[in-house]
C-alpha positions as CSV (number, residue, x, y, z in Angstrom):
1,M,0.0,0.0,0.0
2,N,1.3,3.5,-0.9
3,D,1.5,6.3,1.5
4,G,0.7,8.9,-1.1
5,I,2.0,10.4,-4.3
6,A,5.7,9.9,-4.8
7,Q,8.1,12.4,-6.3
8,L,8.4,10.3,-9.5
9,D,4.6,10.3,-9.9
10,W,4.6,14.1,-9.6
11,I,7.3,14.4,-12.2
12,I,5.3,12.2,-14.6
13,I,2.2,14.3,-14.1
14,F,4.0,17.6,-14.7
15,V,5.9,16.4,-17.7
16,Y,2.7,15.3,-19.3
17,L,0.9,18.5,-18.6
18,F,3.8,20.6,-19.9
19,G,4.1,18.4,-22.9
20,L,0.5,18.8,-23.7
21,I,0.8,22.6,-23.7
22,A,4.0,22.5,-25.8
23,F,2.3,20.2,-28.3
24,S,-0.7,22.6,-28.7
25,A,1.7,25.5,-29.1
26,W,3.4,23.6,-31.9
27,L,0.1,22.9,-33.6
28,S,-0.9,26.6,-33.2
29,R,1.5,27.4,-36.1
30,R,-1.2,26.0,-38.5
31,Q,-3.9,28.2,-37.1
32,H,-4.6,31.1,-39.5
33,T,-8.3,31.3,-39.9
34,R,-11.4,30.4,-37.9
35,S,-11.9,27.5,-40.2
36,D,-8.5,26.2,-39.1
37,Y,-9.4,26.8,-35.5
38,Y,-12.9,25.2,-35.5
39,V,-12.8,22.5,-38.2
40,S,-9.0,22.0,-38.7
41,G,-9.2,23.1,-42.3
42,R,-11.3,20.0,-43.0
43,D,-8.2,17.9,-43.5
44,T,-8.3,15.3,-40.7
45,G,-8.4,11.6,-41.3
46,P,-11.2,9.2,-40.0
47,V,-9.1,7.3,-37.4
48,P,-8.1,10.4,-35.3
49,I,-11.7,11.7,-35.5
50,A,-13.1,8.3,-34.4
51,V,-10.7,8.1,-31.5
52,S,-11.3,11.7,-30.5
53,I,-15.1,11.0,-30.4
54,M,-14.5,8.0,-28.2
55,A,-12.2,9.9,-25.9
56,T,-14.9,12.5,-25.2
57,Q,-17.3,9.7,-24.3
58,C,-14.7,7.9,-22.2
59,S,-14.3,10.9,-20.0
60,S,-13.8,11.2,-16.2
61,N,-17.6,10.8,-16.0
62,S,-17.1,7.2,-17.3
63,I,-13.9,6.4,-15.6
64,L,-15.2,7.5,-12.2
65,G,-19.0,7.0,-12.7
66,A,-19.2,3.6,-14.5
67,P,-17.2,1.6,-12.0
68,A,-19.2,3.3,-9.2
69,F,-22.4,2.4,-11.0
70,V,-21.4,-1.2,-11.6
71,A,-20.0,-1.8,-8.1
72,F,-22.1,0.3,-5.7
73,A,-25.2,2.2,-7.2
74,A,-28.7,1.0,-6.3
75,G,-30.0,-0.9,-9.3
76,G,-26.6,-0.8,-10.9
77,G,-24.3,-3.5,-12.1
78,L,-23.4,-4.8,-15.6
79,V,-26.9,-3.7,-16.8
80,W,-25.1,-0.5,-18.0
81,L,-23.8,-2.6,-21.0
82,Q,-27.4,-2.6,-22.3
83,Y,-27.0,1.1,-23.0
84,E,-24.2,0.4,-25.5
85,L,-26.4,-1.8,-27.7
86,A,-28.0,1.3,-29.2
87,V,-24.7,2.8,-30.5
88,P,-24.3,0.8,-33.7
89,L,-27.9,1.4,-34.6
90,A,-27.5,5.2,-33.9
91,M,-24.4,5.3,-36.1
92,I,-26.4,3.9,-39.0
93,A,-29.1,6.5,-38.6
94,I,-26.6,9.4,-38.5
95,M,-24.5,8.1,-41.4
96,V,-27.6,7.7,-43.6
97,F,-29.9,10.6,-42.8
98,M,-27.8,13.4,-41.2
99,L,-24.2,13.7,-42.3
100,P,-24.9,13.6,-46.1
101,V,-26.8,16.9,-45.7
102,F,-24.6,18.5,-43.1
103,Y,-21.3,17.8,-44.7
104,K,-22.5,19.0,-48.1
105,L,-23.3,22.4,-46.7
106,K,-19.8,22.8,-45.3
107,L,-21.0,24.0,-41.9
108,I,-19.0,25.1,-38.9
109,S,-22.0,25.3,-36.6
110,V,-24.5,22.6,-37.1
111,Y,-27.2,25.1,-36.0
112,D,-26.5,27.1,-39.2
113,Y,-28.5,24.3,-40.9
114,L,-31.6,25.3,-38.9
115,E,-31.6,28.9,-40.2
116,R,-31.2,27.7,-43.8
117,R,-34.0,25.2,-43.3
118,F,-36.3,27.1,-41.0
119,D,-35.4,30.6,-39.8
120,L,-33.0,32.6,-37.6
121,T,-35.1,32.2,-34.5
122,T,-34.8,28.4,-34.7
123,R,-31.1,28.6,-35.2
124,L,-30.6,30.9,-32.2
125,L,-32.9,29.0,-29.9
126,L,-31.1,25.6,-30.6
127,S,-27.7,27.1,-30.4
128,G,-28.4,29.0,-27.2
129,L,-30.0,25.8,-25.7
130,F,-26.9,23.8,-26.6
131,Q,-24.6,26.3,-25.0
132,F,-26.5,26.3,-21.7
133,V,-27.1,22.5,-21.4
134,R,-23.6,21.5,-22.6
135,A,-21.9,24.1,-20.4
136,F,-23.8,22.8,-17.4
137,A,-23.1,19.1,-18.2
138,T,-19.4,20.0,-18.7
139,A,-19.4,21.6,-15.2
140,V,-20.2,18.1,-13.9
141,T,-17.1,16.8,-15.7
142,V,-15.0,19.5,-14.1
143,Y,-16.5,18.8,-10.7
144,S,-15.9,15.0,-10.9
145,I,-12.2,15.3,-11.7
146,A,-11.6,18.3,-9.4
147,I,-12.6,16.2,-6.4
148,V,-9.9,13.8,-7.5
149,V,-7.3,16.6,-7.7
150,E,-8.4,17.7,-4.3
151,L,-7.9,14.2,-3.0
152,I,-4.5,13.6,-4.4
153,T,-2.9,17.1,-3.9
154,G,-4.6,18.4,-0.8
155,L,-5.5,21.6,-2.6
156,A,-8.8,23.2,-1.8
157,F,-11.6,22.3,-4.3
158,F,-11.5,25.9,-5.6
159,W,-7.9,25.7,-6.6
160,S,-8.3,22.1,-8.0
161,V,-11.0,23.4,-10.4
162,L,-8.7,26.2,-11.5
163,L,-5.7,23.9,-12.0
164,L,-7.7,21.6,-14.2
165,G,-9.4,24.3,-16.2
166,A,-6.4,26.5,-16.7
167,I,-4.3,23.8,-18.4
168,T,-7.2,22.7,-20.6
169,V,-8.1,26.2,-21.7
170,I,-4.5,27.0,-22.5
171,Y,-3.9,24.2,-24.9
172,D,-7.4,24.6,-26.3
173,V,-6.8,28.3,-27.0
174,L,-3.5,27.6,-28.6
175,G,-4.2,24.6,-30.8
176,G,-8.0,24.8,-31.5
177,I,-9.9,21.7,-32.7
178,R,-6.7,20.2,-34.1
179,A,-5.1,20.1,-30.7
180,V,-8.4,18.7,-29.3
181,I,-8.4,15.8,-31.7
182,Y,-4.8,14.8,-31.6
183,S,-4.5,15.3,-27.8
184,D,-7.5,13.1,-27.5
185,V,-5.8,10.4,-29.4
186,L,-2.8,10.5,-27.1
187,Q,-5.0,10.6,-24.1
188,M,-7.0,7.6,-25.2
189,V,-3.9,5.5,-25.7
190,I,-2.8,6.4,-22.1
191,L,-6.3,5.8,-20.7
192,V,-6.8,2.4,-22.2
193,G,-3.3,1.3,-21.1
194,V,-4.0,2.3,-17.5
195,L,-7.4,0.6,-17.5
196,V,-5.9,-2.6,-18.7
197,M,-3.2,-2.5,-16.0
198,L,-5.8,-1.6,-13.4
199,L,-8.1,-4.5,-14.4
200,A,-5.1,-6.9,-14.4
201,L,-4.3,-5.9,-10.9
202,L,-7.8,-6.3,-9.7
203,V,-8.1,-9.7,-11.4
204,S,-4.9,-10.8,-9.7
205,E,-6.2,-9.6,-6.3
206,S,-9.3,-11.7,-6.9
207,G,-7.5,-14.9,-7.8
208,G,-8.4,-14.8,-11.5
209,F,-11.0,-13.4,-13.8
210,V,-13.5,-16.2,-13.3
211,A,-13.1,-16.0,-9.5
212,M,-13.6,-12.3,-9.7
213,L,-16.9,-12.7,-11.6
214,D,-18.1,-15.4,-9.2
215,A,-17.4,-13.2,-6.2
216,F,-19.4,-10.4,-7.7
217,P,-23.1,-10.3,-6.5
218,A,-25.3,-12.4,-8.8
219,E,-27.9,-9.7,-9.2
220,R,-25.2,-7.3,-10.4
221,R,-23.8,-9.7,-12.9
222,E,-27.0,-9.8,-15.1
223,P,-26.4,-7.5,-18.1
224,L,-29.9,-7.8,-19.5
225,D,-33.2,-7.0,-17.9
226,F,-36.1,-7.8,-20.3
227,A,-38.7,-8.1,-17.6
228,S,-38.7,-4.5,-16.4
229,H,-39.9,-1.5,-18.4
230,G,-39.1,1.6,-16.5
231,F,-42.7,2.9,-16.2
232,G,-43.0,3.1,-12.4
233,D,-41.4,-0.2,-11.6
234,G,-38.3,1.5,-10.1
235,K,-36.1,0.1,-12.9
236,D,-34.4,3.0,-14.6
237,F,-31.9,0.7,-16.3
238,A,-34.1,-2.0,-17.8
239,F,-33.4,-3.3,-21.4
240,W,-36.2,-1.5,-23.2
241,P,-35.6,2.1,-21.9
242,M,-31.9,1.7,-22.4
243,L,-32.2,0.4,-25.9
244,F,-34.9,2.9,-27.2
245,G,-33.9,5.8,-25.0
246,G,-30.3,5.1,-25.7
247,F,-30.9,5.1,-29.5
248,F,-32.6,8.5,-29.5
249,L,-30.0,9.9,-27.0
250,Y,-27.1,8.7,-29.2
251,V,-28.6,9.9,-32.5
252,S,-29.1,13.3,-30.9
253,Y,-25.7,13.5,-29.3
254,Y,-23.6,12.3,-32.2
255,G,-25.8,13.9,-34.9
256,C,-27.2,17.2,-33.5
257,D,-24.7,18.2,-30.7
258,Q,-22.1,20.7,-31.8
259,S,-19.4,19.1,-29.6
260,Q,-19.6,15.9,-31.7
261,V,-20.7,17.1,-35.1
262,Q,-17.9,19.8,-35.2
263,R,-15.3,17.0,-35.2
264,E,-17.2,15.1,-37.8
265,L,-17.1,18.1,-40.0
266,C,-13.3,18.2,-39.8
267,A,-13.0,15.2,-42.1
268,R,-11.5,15.4,-45.6
269,S,-14.6,14.0,-47.2
270,Q,-18.1,12.8,-46.5
271,A,-17.0,9.2,-46.9
272,E,-14.2,9.6,-44.3
273,V,-16.5,11.1,-41.7
274,Q,-18.9,8.1,-42.3
275,Q,-15.9,5.8,-41.8
276,A,-15.1,7.6,-38.5
277,L,-18.6,6.9,-37.2
278,W,-18.5,3.3,-38.4
279,L,-15.2,2.8,-36.4
280,N,-16.8,4.4,-33.4
281,G,-19.8,2.1,-33.6
282,L,-17.5,-0.9,-33.6
283,M,-14.9,0.2,-31.0
284,R,-17.1,1.7,-28.3
285,F,-18.5,-1.4,-26.7
286,P,-15.1,-3.1,-26.0
287,L,-14.0,0.1,-24.3
288,V,-17.1,0.4,-22.1
289,L,-16.8,-3.3,-21.3
290,L,-13.3,-2.7,-20.1
291,Y,-14.2,0.0,-17.5
292,C,-17.3,-1.9,-16.5
293,F,-15.1,-4.9,-15.6
294,V,-12.9,-2.5,-13.6
295,G,-16.1,-1.8,-11.7
296,V,-16.6,-5.5,-11.1
297,G,-13.1,-5.7,-9.7
298,I,-13.6,-2.7,-7.5
299,G,-16.8,-4.1,-6.2
300,V,-15.2,-7.4,-5.3
301,Y,-12.3,-5.7,-3.6
302,A,-14.5,-3.4,-1.6
303,A,-16.6,-6.4,-0.4
304,G,-13.6,-8.1,1.0
305,N,-12.0,-4.9,2.5
306,E,-14.4,-2.8,4.6
307,A,-11.6,-0.3,5.3
308,F,-11.5,0.6,1.6
309,V,-15.1,1.9,1.5
310,A,-14.5,3.6,4.9
311,S,-11.5,5.5,3.3
312,L,-13.7,7.2,0.7
313,A,-14.7,10.7,1.4
314,V,-18.3,11.2,2.4
315,A,-20.9,12.9,0.2
316,G,-24.0,13.6,2.1
317,D,-24.8,10.6,4.3
318,S,-22.9,8.0,2.2
319,P,-19.4,7.4,0.8
320,N,-18.6,9.2,-2.5
321,Y,-18.3,6.1,-4.6
322,N,-17.0,8.1,-7.6
323,L,-13.7,8.2,-5.7
324,A,-13.3,4.4,-5.6
325,V,-11.1,4.1,-8.7
326,P,-8.6,7.0,-7.8
327,V,-8.4,5.9,-4.2
328,Y,-7.5,2.3,-5.2
329,I,-5.0,3.7,-7.7
330,I,-3.2,5.9,-5.1
331,E,-3.2,3.3,-2.4
332,Y,-2.4,0.0,-4.3
333,M,-0.7,0.7,-7.6
334,P,3.2,0.9,-7.7
335,V,5.1,4.2,-7.7
336,G,5.4,5.5,-11.3
337,I,2.3,3.6,-12.4
338,V,0.4,5.9,-10.0
339,G,1.6,8.9,-11.9
340,I,0.6,7.4,-15.3
341,A,-2.8,6.4,-13.9
342,L,-3.4,9.9,-12.6
343,V,-2.4,11.3,-15.9
344,A,-5.1,9.1,-17.4
345,L,-7.7,10.6,-15.1
346,F,-6.6,14.1,-16.1
347,A,-6.7,13.0,-19.7
348,A,-10.2,11.6,-19.4
349,A,-11.5,15.0,-18.0
350,M,-9.6,17.1,-20.5
351,S,-10.8,15.1,-23.5
352,S,-14.3,16.1,-22.6
353,L,-13.7,19.6,-21.4
354,D,-11.5,20.7,-24.4
355,S,-13.9,19.7,-27.1
356,V,-16.9,21.2,-25.4
357,I,-15.2,24.6,-24.8
358,N,-14.1,24.7,-28.4
359,S,-17.6,23.9,-29.6
360,L,-19.2,26.5,-27.3
361,S,-16.8,29.0,-28.7
362,A,-17.7,27.9,-32.3
363,T,-21.4,28.3,-31.8
364,T,-21.1,31.7,-30.2
365,M,-18.8,32.9,-33.0
366,E,-20.8,31.5,-35.9
367,D,-24.4,31.8,-34.6
368,F,-24.2,35.1,-32.8
369,V,-21.0,37.1,-33.3
370,R,-20.4,36.6,-37.1
371,R,-24.1,36.2,-37.8
372,F,-24.9,39.7,-36.6
373,H,-21.6,41.4,-37.6
374,A,-21.0,39.8,-41.0
375,E,-21.0,43.3,-42.6
376,D,-17.9,44.2,-40.7
377,K,-15.8,41.9,-43.0
378,W,-13.2,41.1,-40.4
379,N,-9.9,39.7,-41.6
380,D,-8.8,36.2,-40.7
381,A,-6.4,37.3,-37.9
382,R,-9.2,39.3,-36.2
383,E,-11.6,36.4,-36.4
384,L,-9.0,34.0,-35.0
385,L,-8.3,36.4,-32.1
386,Y,-12.0,36.6,-31.3
387,S,-12.4,32.8,-31.5
388,R,-9.7,32.3,-29.0
389,G,-11.1,35.0,-26.7
390,L,-14.5,33.2,-26.8
391,T,-12.8,30.0,-25.8
392,V,-11.3,31.6,-22.8
393,A,-14.7,33.1,-21.8
394,W,-16.5,29.8,-22.0
395,G,-13.7,28.1,-20.0
396,V,-14.3,30.6,-17.2
397,I,-18.1,30.1,-17.3
398,T,-17.9,26.3,-17.2
399,L,-15.4,26.4,-14.3
400,W,-17.7,28.7,-12.3
401,M,-20.6,26.4,-12.9
402,A,-18.6,23.5,-11.5
403,F,-19.1,24.7,-8.0
404,H,-22.9,24.1,-8.2
405,V,-23.4,20.5,-9.5
406,D,-22.5,18.2,-6.7
407,D,-26.0,16.9,-5.8
408,I,-27.6,16.0,-9.1
409,A,-27.2,12.2,-9.0
410,T,-25.4,9.5,-7.0
411,T,-22.8,9.0,-9.7
412,V,-21.5,11.5,-12.2
413,L,-22.3,9.1,-15.1
414,V,-26.0,9.2,-14.3
415,A,-25.8,13.0,-13.7
416,I,-24.4,13.7,-17.2
417,N,-26.9,11.4,-19.0
418,K,-29.9,12.8,-16.9
419,I,-29.1,16.4,-17.8
420,G,-28.8,15.5,-21.5
421,S,-32.0,13.4,-21.6
422,L,-34.0,16.5,-20.7
423,I,-33.3,18.0,-24.2
424,N,-31.8,15.3,-26.4
425,G,-35.1,14.0,-27.7
426,P,-36.6,17.5,-28.4
427,V,-33.5,18.7,-30.2
428,L,-33.5,15.5,-32.4
429,G,-37.1,16.1,-33.1
430,V,-36.4,19.6,-34.5
431,F,-33.6,18.3,-36.8
432,T,-35.7,15.3,-37.9
433,M,-38.5,17.6,-39.0
434,G,-36.0,19.7,-40.9
435,L,-34.3,16.7,-42.6
436,L,-37.2,14.4,-43.4
437,T,-40.2,16.7,-44.2
438,T,-40.8,19.9,-46.0
439,R,-44.0,20.6,-44.1
440,A,-42.4,21.7,-40.8
441,T,-41.9,25.5,-40.2
442,G,-39.7,27.4,-37.8
443,P,-42.4,28.4,-35.4
444,G,-43.7,24.8,-35.4
445,A,-40.2,23.5,-34.7
446,C,-39.7,26.0,-31.8
447,I,-43.1,25.3,-30.2
448,G,-42.6,21.6,-30.5
449,L,-39.2,21.9,-28.9
450,L,-40.6,23.8,-26.0
451,A,-43.4,21.2,-25.6
452,G,-41.0,18.3,-25.6
453,F,-38.7,20.0,-23.0
454,L,-41.6,20.9,-20.7
455,L,-42.9,17.4,-20.9
456,N,-39.5,16.0,-19.8
457,L,-39.2,18.6,-17.1
458,G,-42.6,17.5,-15.8
459,F,-41.4,13.9,-15.7
460,W,-38.4,14.9,-13.7
461,Q,-40.3,16.9,-11.2
462,F,-43.6,15.0,-10.8
463,L,-43.1,11.5,-12.2
464,P,-39.6,10.4,-11.0
465,E,-40.7,6.8,-11.1
466,I,-40.6,6.9,-14.9
467,S,-37.1,6.1,-16.1
468,W,-35.2,9.2,-17.3
469,L,-34.1,7.2,-20.3
470,W,-37.6,7.3,-21.7
471,W,-37.4,11.1,-21.7
472,N,-35.4,10.9,-24.9
473,V,-38.2,9.0,-26.6
474,F,-41.1,11.0,-25.2
475,G,-39.4,14.4,-25.9
476,F,-38.7,13.4,-29.5
477,V,-42.3,12.2,-30.2
478,T,-43.9,15.2,-28.5
479,T,-41.7,17.7,-30.4
480,V,-42.4,16.1,-33.8
481,V,-46.2,15.8,-33.2
482,V,-46.6,19.3,-31.8
483,G,-44.2,20.8,-34.3
484,L,-46.1,19.3,-37.3
485,L,-49.5,20.3,-35.9
486,V,-48.4,23.9,-35.4
487,S,-46.7,23.9,-38.8
488,S,-50.0,22.8,-40.5
489,L,-51.6,26.1,-39.4
490,R,-49.0,28.1,-41.3
491,R,-47.7,27.7,-44.8
492,Q,-44.1,28.1,-45.6
493,A,-42.1,28.1,-48.9
494,R,-40.6,24.8,-49.8
495,P,-36.9,24.7,-48.9
496,G,-34.1,23.9,-51.3
497,E,-33.6,20.2,-52.1
498,D,-30.1,20.3,-50.5
499,L,-31.7,21.0,-47.1
500,V,-33.9,17.9,-46.9
501,W,-32.6,14.3,-47.0
502,S,-33.0,12.4,-50.1
503,L,-31.8,9.1,-51.7
504,S,-29.0,11.1,-53.3
505,G,-27.4,11.1,-49.9
506,L,-26.9,7.4,-50.2
507,T,-26.0,7.6,-53.8
508,S,-23.2,10.1,-53.1
509,L,-21.8,7.6,-50.6
510,G,-21.8,4.8,-53.2
511,F,-24.4,2.8,-51.4
512,D,-23.1,-0.4,-52.7
513,G,-20.0,-2.6,-52.2
514,A,-18.0,-1.4,-49.2
515,W,-20.6,1.0,-47.7
516,R,-23.4,-1.6,-47.9
517,I,-21.1,-4.0,-46.1
518,R,-20.3,-1.4,-43.4
519,Y,-23.9,-0.7,-42.7
520,L,-24.6,-4.4,-42.5
521,T,-21.6,-4.8,-40.2
522,L,-23.0,-2.5,-37.7
523,G,-26.3,-4.3,-37.8
524,I,-24.6,-7.6,-37.3
525,W,-22.5,-6.1,-34.5
526,F,-25.7,-5.1,-32.6
527,L,-27.0,-8.7,-32.9
528,L,-23.7,-10.2,-31.8
529,L,-23.4,-7.9,-28.8
530,T,-27.0,-8.7,-27.7
531,G,-26.3,-12.4,-28.1
532,A,-23.1,-12.2,-26.1
533,L,-24.9,-10.4,-23.2
534,L,-27.6,-13.1,-23.3
535,I,-24.9,-15.8,-22.8
536,I,-23.3,-13.9,-20.0
């Protein structure tokens, strides 16, 4: 057992953080325009984009929250794996219906599409909503890793937040989206390596992988729950709400959320961004399985070592289980490896924070600043300066919000998804009306969005027994139904053909040969994963 952080561990941490800033400074030499800063000049390959998207998902919320959910949360366990079954299906929907339209328009802000398809009000409403919700969710990420920094350094929480935020903002400001993508690749390599080492150590402590699974409570080993439905049965994490709710959540997140779409728009071609999503659809489940098994190991270890749970800081009336992984790392991993492991935790937080801050800056610049000052005809240098200034401003805002998010849910993983589920379905409903029908109008879309959001808010406040995963479905359906009804009361000119999805989107991909096989691969992957969980 270690007594704390050794000098070697501190050296590793500081070398990594300094190297990250130096790397971003080097990349900043290629930043000349706002297009370079926000979409990397549209010259990034599919593999870095795919890994960067995964890195954002595999944030500190996952590394801290997923093991806590699997090992300790009420109703938790390996049922979280059901959530991942929706990912391959969501990737197919986005690849077919969304990106062929978005990429062809050469957008920087995905909400620019809404003005072209509907009106300015719809664009500003969705962009402003994204900024508020995503900033708030990102504050949860900052909070979750700041408590780890507080634990390992002894710094006050206030200074822990500033330490994390300052480093991230600096390399984000310097390198833009290119620094975000390539630093995410590096961070993902470190993170996966540390998770593998951590799992190996936990397996060894348990006497082998099979022994570890056998020692885990039987009710937490069941990955599928077909019997429950989430409508008042107290089962938020049953199969059906996780599959259907997860599908709408993932389509909205990967297809309508600026923090994800912005990286997708960095690709060199439409085919390459489709390939990035295809890779993400295949690689995400193994990664989630890895940190869920870490949760199994932590749960088994805690059951046999009562002092371990007692060593966790208290949050309210119970231990803060989000600290289980970092506490185990600090106390039981060897010197040197502790430093690398803590670097991985920093990396997990930064991989989410950097992309969101950059996307918040992009939407502010594109949807508000340039939209209302286009006549000024700023030069590239001035636009780049303003873009970096907005990145700093959003960094400050998200850090301030981090001081007010500590009691949303028992694990940070649930907190993040719960916040997003309030609005994911309604946002997807607006984009769906724009992409799939010419009948929807801007006022109809906005009123439908408001109706879907208010419905979900009502569920949260007055019907907490309904699984929050269903909010994604109900919000979507309500938005579309109300939006089309309101739109039928007011006529609107038919939009251009390039703003509504058509079979030409598939034709432009060459919907034969390799692409047909890739779509089929994702469908088969969904069936294989479901079958594997049935066997477990």
